[in-house]
C-alpha positions, 0 to 999 in steps of 0.5 A: 499499499502506498504512502497516498493510498494509506493516507486516504484509507485512515483518512475514510475511517476517520470519518466513518467514526462516530462523533463524540458525544458530550458527557450529560454533565457538560451543559449544567456546568455552562449554564453555571459557569454563565450564571456566576459570569453575570452574578460578578460584581459591577467593578468585575465587569467592563468599563462600559457596563460600570455605573454612571458616576463611577464611569465619570470619575474613573473617566475624571481620574485619567484627566487629572492623571494626564494633566499633571503627566503633562505638566510633570514630564517637561519639568522633569526632564529640565531638571534632569537636563540641569543634573546632568549638564552640572554632572557633567561640569564637574566630572571633567573638572575631577577627571584626572583624579578619578584617573589616577584614583582607578589607576592606583586601585587597579595597582592594589587589587593586582598586587593583593591578587598575585601575593595573596590568591595566585599561589593559593589557586592551584590548592583551591582546584584540587580541594573543589575538584575533591569535593566534586569525586567525593559528592558524588562517591557520596551520590553513588553510595546512597543510590545503591543503598537506598534505592536498592539499585545502580544510577540509571541515566 
């Protein structure tokens, strides 16, 4: 049987099957859900179904929020611009001092690394490898003892 014949055969057989029937409890559950949906409080429904007073109040709150944003945003932009300008002017004056501090800090960190950390790195690496091996050994032993079987990956 060729693939297109098999496809047609399966299609015919599937179409010949009866449609599934809905359970007897489906309609009562759908109706209960629809009643619960319509019984929701007014504030949990769509805005256009709210009482007229609440719609007007929320609309007024929206207008006040937008008006406040229209006033505050330009003022904040001007304030941020002034702050950035003053920061930039003070930074250009302090650049040599800041650069010297960064170089001193980098040199200090490099000396501490070379004197205190770097000599112990091979030993630290060996300890970490041994800890990993010990952990794997304990895991295998627990798997064998507690579960009574070998590890199957």
